C-alpha positions in Angstrom: -4.2 -93.5 80.1 -7.5 -95.3 80.6 -7.5 -98.9 79.1 -10.9 -98.2 77.5 -9.2 -96.2 74.8 -7.6 -99.3 73.4 -10.8 -101.1 72.4 -14.1 -100.3 70.7 -15.9 -103.0 72.5 -18.8 -101.7 74.6 -18.0 -101.2 78.3 -21.7 -101.8 79.0 -24.2 -103.5 76.6 -27.9 -103.6 77.3 -30.1 -105.9 75.2 -33.9 -105.9 75.2 -34.1 -104.4 78.7 -37.6 -104.2 80.2 -38.8 -103.0 83.6 -42.3 -102.6 85.0 -43.8 -101.1 88.2 -47.2 -102.3 89.4 -47.9 -103.7 85.9 -46.9 -100.4 84.1 -44.0 -100.7 81.7 -41.3 -98.1 82.5 -38.9 -99.6 80.0 -39.6 -101.7 77.0 -37.1 -103.4 74.7 -34.1 -101.0 75.4 -30.9 -101.8 73.5 -27.9 -99.6 74.3 -24.2 -99.8 73.9 -21.9 -97.6 76.0 -18.5 -97.4 74.5 -15.3 -96.2 76.2 -14.3 -92.5 75.6 -17.7 -91.4 74.3 -20.0 -88.6 75.5 -23.7 -89.7 75.3 -26.6 -87.5 75.9 -29.8 -89.2 77.2 -32.9 -87.1 76.4 -36.6 -87.5 76.8 -39.6 -86.0 78.5 -40.3 -86.5 82.2 -41.7 -90.0 82.7 -40.1 -91.4 79.5 -37.9 -93.9 81.5 -34.6 -92.0 81.7 -34.3 -92.3 85.5 -35.3 -96.0 85.5 -32.6 -96.7 82.8 -30.0 -94.9 84.9 -30.9 -96.9 88.0 -30.6 -100.2 86.1 -27.2 -99.2 84.7 -26.0 -98.2 88.3 -27.4 -101.3 90.0 -30.3 -99.7 91.9 -32.9 -101.7 89.9 -32.6 -105.1 88.3 -34.3 -105.5 84.9 -37.4 -107.7 84.6 -36.2 -108.8 81.1 -33.2 -108.5 78.9 -29.5 -108.9 79.4 -26.7 -106.7 80.7 -23.0 -107.3 79.7 -20.1 -105.5 81.3 -16.7 -105.8 79.5 -18.3 -108.5 77.3 -19.4 -110.7 80.2 -23.1 -111.1 81.2 -24.1 -110.0 84.7 -27.3 -111.0 86.4 -27.6 -109.0 89.7 -25.5 -105.9 90.3 -25.9 -103.8 93.5 -25.0 -100.1 93.6 -21.9 -101.0 95.5 -20.8 -103.5 92.9 -21.6 -100.9 90.1 -19.3 -98.3 91.8 -16.6 -100.9 92.3 -16.8 -101.7 88.5 -16.4 -98.0 87.7 -20.0 -96.8 87.3 -20.6 -93.5 89.1 -23.8 -91.4 89.1 -23.8 -87.7 90.0 -27.3 -86.7 90.9 -28.6 -83.1 91.1 -27.9 -82.8 94.8 -24.3 -84.0 94.3 -24.5 -86.0 97.6 -21.5 -84.1 99.1 -21.0 -83.7 102.9 -21.2 -80.0 103.6 -19.5 -80.3 107.0 -16.5 -82.1 105.6 -13.5 -80.5 103.8 -12.9 -80.7 100.0 -10.2 -83.4 100.6 -12.4 -85.5 102.8 -15.3 -85.4 100.4 -13.1 -86.4 97.4 -11.4 -89.3 99.3 -14.3 -90.6 101.4 -15.5 -93.4 98.9 -12.0 -94.7 98.4 -11.3 -94.8 102.1 -14.5 -96.7 102.8 -14.1 -99.1 99.9 -10.5 -99.9 100.9 -11.7 -100.3 104.5 -9.1 -98.0 106.0 -9.1 -98.1 109.8 -6.6 -95.3 110.4 -7.0 -91.8 109.0 -3.8 -90.7 107.1 -4.3 -87.1 106.2 -1.3 -87.0 103.9 -2.8 -89.9 101.9 -6.2 -88.2 101.8 -4.8 -84.9 100.6 -2.7 -86.7 98.0 -5.7 -88.7 96.6 -7.8 -85.5 96.4 -5.1 -83.5 94.8 -4.4 -86.2 92.3 -8.1 -86.4 91.3 -8.3 -82.6 90.8 -5.1 -82.6 88.8 -6.7 -85.1 86.4 -9.6 -82.6 86.0 -7.4 -79.6 85.7 -9.1 -77.8 88.6 -7.9 -76.1 91.8 -9.9 -76.1 95.0 -8.7 -75.4 98.6 -8.3 -78.9 100.1 -9.0 -77.8 103.7 -12.0 -75.6 102.9 -15.4 -76.8 104.3 -17.7 -77.7 101.4 -20.7 -75.7 102.8 -18.7 -72.5 102.1 -18.3 -73.4 98.4 -20.5 -72.5 95.4 -22.8 -75.0 93.7 -20.4 -75.3 90.7 -17.5 -76.2 93.0 -19.6 -78.7 94.9 -20.3 -80.4 91.6 -16.6 -80.5 90.7 -16.0 -82.1 94.1 -18.5 -84.8 93.3 -16.8 -85.4 89.9 -13.3 -85.5 91.6 -14.6 -88.1 94.1 -15.7 -90.3 91.2 -12.3 -89.9 89.5 -10.5 -90.7 92.7 -12.5 -94.0 92.8 -11.4 -94.9 89.2 -14.7 -94.2 87.4 -15.0 -95.6 83.9 -18.6 -94.4 83.3 -19.8 -91.1 84.8 -23.6 -90.5 84.6 -24.5 -86.8 85.2 -28.2 -86.1 85.9 -29.1 -82.5 84.8 -25.7 -81.2 85.8 -26.2 -77.6 84.6 -29.5 -76.8 86.3 -28.2 -74.4 88.9 -25.1 -73.1 87.0 -24.4 -69.8 85.3 -23.3 -69.8 81.7 -19.7 -69.3 82.7 -19.9 -72.2 85.1 -21.5 -74.4 82.4 -18.6 -73.6 80.1 -16.1 -74.5 82.8 -17.9 -77.8 83.5 -17.9 -78.7 79.9 -14.1 -78.3 79.7 -13.8 -80.7 82.6 -16.1 -83.2 80.9 -14.1 -83.0 77.7 -10.9 -83.6 79.7 -12.5 -86.7 81.2 -13.6 -87.9 77.8 -10.1 -87.5 76.4 -8.8 -89.8 79.1 -11.1 -92.6 78.0 -14.0 -92.2 80.5 -17.5 -92.6 79.1 -20.0 -89.9 80.0 -23.8 -90.2 80.0 -25.1 -86.6 80.1 -28.9 -86.3 81.0 -30.3 -82.9 80.0 -33.3 -81.2 78.4 -31.2 -78.2 77.3 -30.8 -78.5 73.5 -28.1 -76.0 73.1 -25.9 -77.7 75.7 -26.7 -81.1 74.2 -25.6 -80.0 70.7 -22.5 -78.3 72.2 -21.2 -81.2 74.3 -22.5 -84.6 73.1 -21.0 -87.0 70.6 -23.8 -89.4 70.6 -27.5 -89.0 71.5 -30.1 -91.5 72.8 -33.7 -90.3 72.7 -36.5 -92.0 74.7 -40.3 -91.7 74.7 -42.8 -93.7 76.7 -40.2 -96.2 77.9 -38.8 -96.9 74.5 -35.6 -95.8 72.7 -37.0 -94.0 69.6 -33.8 -92.7 68.1 -30.0 -92.7 68.6 -26.9 -92.0 66.7 -24.2 -89.3 66.3 -25.3 -85.9 67.4 -24.1 -84.4 64.1 -26.8 -86.3 62.3 -29.6 -84.6 64.3 -31.1 -81.1 64.1 -32.8 -79.5 67.1 -36.1 -79.8 65.4 -35.6 -83.6 64.8 -34.6 -84.1 68.5 -37.8 -82.3 69.7 -39.9 -84.3 67.3 -38.5 -87.7 68.5 -39.0 -86.7 72.1 -42.5 -85.3 71.8 -44.0 -86.6 68.6 -44.7 -83.0 67.7 -43.0 -80.4 65.5 -42.0 -77.1 67.0 -41.7 -74.2 64.5 -38.4 -72.6 65.1 -39.5 -69.1 63.9 -39.7 -65.9 65.8 -43.0 -64.3 66.7 -44.4 -61.7 64.4 -47.0 -59.2 65.6 -50.1 -59.5 63.4 -49.8 -56.6 60.9 -53.5 -56.3 60.2 -54.2 -55.0 63.7 -53.4 -51.5 64.9 -52.3 -52.3 68.4 -52.4 -49.7 71.2 -49.6 -49.1 73.7 -50.5 -50.8 77.0 -47.4 -50.3 79.2 -44.9 -47.5 79.1 -42.0 -46.9 81.6 -40.2 -43.6 81.6 -36.7 -43.2 83.2 -37.4 -45.6 86.1 -34.7 -46.3 88.6 -34.3 -48.6 91.6 -31.1 -48.2 93.6 -29.0 -51.3 93.4 -31.3 -52.8 90.8 -31.5 -50.7 87.6 -31.1 -47.2 86.3 -33.0 -44.9 83.9 -35.0 -47.6 82.1 -37.4 -46.5 79.4 -39.4 -48.7 77.0 -43.0 -49.4 75.9 -45.0 -52.4 74.8 -48.1 -52.7 72.7 -51.0 -55.2 72.6 -50.0 -58.5 70.9 -46.3 -57.8 71.4 -43.8 -60.2 73.1 -40.8 -58.2 74.2 -37.7 -60.0 75.4 -35.4 -58.8 78.1 -32.1 -60.6 78.3 -28.7 -60.3 79.8 -26.2 -62.1 82.0 -26.8 -62.9 85.7 -26.7 -59.6 87.6 -27.6 -57.5 84.6 -30.7 -56.2 86.4 -33.3 -58.1 84.4 -34.9 -59.8 87.4 -34.9 -56.6 89.5 -36.7 -54.9 86.6 -39.3 -57.7 86.4 -39.9 -57.6 90.2 -40.4 -53.8 90.1 -43.0 -54.0 87.3 -45.0 -56.4 89.5 -44.7 -54.2 92.6 -42.4 -56.6 94.6 -40.0 -53.7 95.1 -40.8 -50.1 94.6 -39.0 -47.9 92.1 -37.2 -44.8 93.5 -37.9 -42.5 90.5 -39.5 -42.4 87.1 -43.0 -43.1 85.8 -45.0 -46.2 84.9 -48.1 -45.7 82.6 -50.8 -48.2 81.9 -53.1 -47.4 78.9 -51.7 -43.9 79.0 -52.5 -43.3 82.7 -49.8 -43.1 85.4 -50.0 -45.8 88.0 -48.1 -46.5 91.2 -47.0 -50.1 91.8 -46.6 -50.0 95.6 -47.1 -53.7 96.1 -48.2 -57.0 94.4 -51.8 -56.5 95.1 -51.6 -53.1 93.4 -50.0 -54.7 90.3 -52.7 -57.4 90.1 -55.5 -54.9 90.4 -54.0 -53.1 87.4 -54.1 -56.3 85.4 -50.4 -57.2 85.7 -49.4 -60.8 86.3 -45.9 -62.3 87.0 -44.6 -65.8 86.6 -41.4 -65.7 88.8 -38.0 -67.1 88.3 -38.2 -69.6 91.1 -41.5 -71.4 91.0 -40.8 -73.6 94.1 -40.2 -70.7 96.5 -42.0 -67.8 94.8 -44.8 -69.4 92.7 -46.3 -72.4 94.5 -47.7 -73.7 97.7 -46.1 -77.1 97.4 -48.1 -78.8 100.1 -51.4 -77.6 98.8 -53.6 -79.2 96.1 -53.2 -78.3 92.4 -56.7 -76.7 92.4 -56.1 -74.4 95.3 -52.8 -73.3 93.7 -54.6 -72.4 90.5 -57.4 -70.5 92.3 -55.4 -68.6 94.9 -55.2 -65.3 93.0 -58.9 -65.2 92.3 -60.5 -66.4 95.5 -62.3 -63.1 95.9 -64.0 -63.7 92.5 -65.1 -67.2 93.5 -66.6 -66.2 96.9 -70.2 -65.2 97.5 -71.5 -62.1 99.2 -70.6 -63.4 102.7 -67.2 -64.5 101.7 -67.8 -68.3 101.4 -66.1 -70.2 98.7 -67.6 -73.3 97.2 -65.1 -76.1 96.6 -67.0 -76.9 93.4 -66.2 -73.4 92.1 -62.5 -73.9 92.7 -62.6 -77.3 91.1 -64.5 -76.3 88.0 -62.1 -73.4 87.4 -59.0 -75.5 88.0 -60.2 -78.3 85.7 -60.7 -75.8 83.0 -57.1 -74.6 83.2 -55.7 -78.1 83.6 -57.4 -79.0 80.2 -56.4 -75.7 78.5 -52.7 -75.9 79.5 -52.5 -79.7 79.2 -51.3 -80.1 82.8 -50.6 -83.8 83.3 -52.1 -85.1 86.5 -54.4 -87.9 87.7 -56.4 -85.4 89.8 -56.7 -81.7 90.5 -56.7 -82.6 94.2 -53.2 -84.0 94.2 -50.5 -81.9 96.0 -48.7 -79.7 93.6 -45.3 -81.1 94.6 -46.2 -84.4 93.1 -46.1 -82.9 89.6 -43.1 -82.7 87.3 -41.3 -79.4 86.9 -43.0 -78.6 83.6 -46.4 -79.3 85.0 -45.7 -77.2 88.1 -44.7 -74.3 85.9 -48.0 -74.7 84.0 -49.9 -74.4 87.4 -48.1 -71.2 88.1 -49.0 -69.8 84.7 -52.6 -71.0 85.1 -52.8 -69.1 88.5 -51.9 -65.8 86.8 -53.9 -66.3 83.6 -57.0 -66.8 85.8 -56.9 -63.1 86.7 -57.2 -62.3 83.0 -54.2 -60.0 82.9 -53.5 -57.3 80.3 -49.7 -57.5 80.9 -48.0 -60.9 81.5 -44.4 -60.9 82.7 -42.6 -64.3 82.5 -39.2 -64.7 84.1 -37.4 -67.8 82.8 -40.7 -69.6 82.0 -39.0 -72.8 80.8 -36.2 -73.2 83.3 -36.0 -76.8 84.6 -38.8 -78.1 82.3 -38.6 -80.8 79.7 -38.9 -80.3 76.0 -42.6 -81.3 75.8 -43.6 -78.8 78.5 -41.3 -76.2 76.9 -43.0 -76.7 73.6 -46.4 -76.2 75.2 -45.4 -73.1 77.1 -43.8 -71.4 74.0 -46.9 -72.2 71.9 -49.1 -70.8 74.7 -47.1 -67.6 75.0 -47.5 -66.9 71.3 -51.2 -67.7 71.4 -51.8 -65.3 74.3 -50.0 -62.5 72.4 -52.0 -63.2 69.2 -55.2 -62.9 71.3 -54.2 -59.4 72.5 -52.1 -59.8 75.6 -48.9 -57.8 76.1 -46.0 -60.1 77.2 -42.6 -59.4 78.7 -40.3 -62.4 78.5 -37.2 -62.2 80.8 -34.7 -64.9 80.0 -31.1 -65.8 79.4 -32.1 -68.6 77.1 -31.2 -67.2 73.7 -33.1 -69.8 71.6 -36.2 -69.1 73.8 -35.9 -65.3 73.3 -35.4 -65.7 69.5 -38.4 -68.1 69.2 -40.9 -66.1 71.2 -40.1 -62.4 70.9 -40.7 -59.8 68.2 -38.4 -57.3 69.9 -35.4 -57.8 72.3 -33.7 -55.6 74.9 -30.3 -56.4 76.2 -29.4 -55.3 79.8 -26.0 -54.8 81.4 -25.3 -53.3 84.9 -28.9 -52.3 85.4 -29.3 -50.5 82.0 -30.8 -51.3 78.6 -27.7 -51.2 76.3 -29.4 -52.2 73.1 -32.8 -52.8 71.6 -33.2 -55.0 68.5 -36.0 -56.3 66.3 -35.8 -60.1 66.3 -36.0 -60.3 62.6 -32.8 -58.3 62.3 -30.5 -60.6 64.3 -29.5 -64.3 64.3 -29.3 -66.5 67.4 -25.5 -66.6 67.2 -25.3 -62.9 66.9 -27.6 -62.3 69.9 -25.6 -64.8 72.0 -22.4 -63.0 71.0 -23.9 -59.6 72.0 -24.9 -60.9 75.4 -21.5 -62.4 76.0 -19.7 -59.2 75.1 -21.6 -57.6 78.0 -19.4 -59.7 80.4 -16.9 -58.0 82.6 
């Protein structure tokens, strides 16, 4: 059993830590105790200082001010190699595994290098790898090349490698970003097993449900300062959001204004797409936000893609304002006033190496051009600046490349691009995936505001809290079919989650 379980003395103690870059304070007066056998969640908006703090703990940066103690002893300069030798391991989002090596080789590589082994002993390498996996309670084929494994299994390999190297503190940076709900649950079981053995965990995440589920302690940062910390049981979701953003988010579902007699805008009748979905029928009115949810593979994304003309339907009818339309392609959908914010903004929503202003303007270039097809740069800039202000996109200039923005601000650029066409129907597929709480708050408030102004919105998501907060009506999908339709006011978040999970298998 890990020696850390025998004492309540902090493994790492940070006192008044400060760090600046080019005169700008990234960290200011940070005090933090990391005790053995505790699961901490580190939360904060992008730019709050989380990454800088992690790099100081792991020896990448040295603080400008303050003191660091390790096992009660002060340390002045610690390199990443020394941090690893002292039991501090960081698992970043890319996991840093070697895809061309086997499972066993990936797990044992750090230990082999640290111990300066000159001769490869395959029996030893396999034994070390198996021993690490046994501690986690997992089974992976030792001789399988890692490039053939899933994202979830690559993450388990990275954790096993840390365990094989006698980790005492494991820092996990956004570990659930690319995982399914099933894989997240499996990962959490592994983390709890590590915790029970006395290993400390720092879990960096912006997903509140996961934070509440896994963490024992929480540390919240804003603008380079620690603004709150304590036991997770002492915090509500609303309090966490407030500490992170300085704003309060109303955790109430959206209600369609009752004083307005809204007309039906979109109606689909018995539409089918082979391999995607079957016999789908529903309608949506002005000022409605209809949620479509279900597990991965339920058909929700295939349906969203079809409603934007990305893939044609094989049968059935789509009516817009009572008239039948054919969505043969994306251009056809846009001309009918349908906009779509896709699931993967990086590959489907943005031109990453182009400026922010051009990304915002790309869908309306024809409207910005004169009679001979010339487009004035001032027209693009004026329009983009308007959307940057409206959606509170954080950037020093509209001329910066869009890949320089945080995930939340990139998502706002995608939304701005489609709002610029002034759509009647807005389809949003996972609109807050990979964004921080501040951007999520902005996006949710914007969705509700657009609906109140008359837009019809379809929200596709597996985030139960997001669906409950935004929608007035919810449809659950399984195996390409709508299995149930519910008014949001008639169900709780826990009940909806349970209904979705019972769709498994």
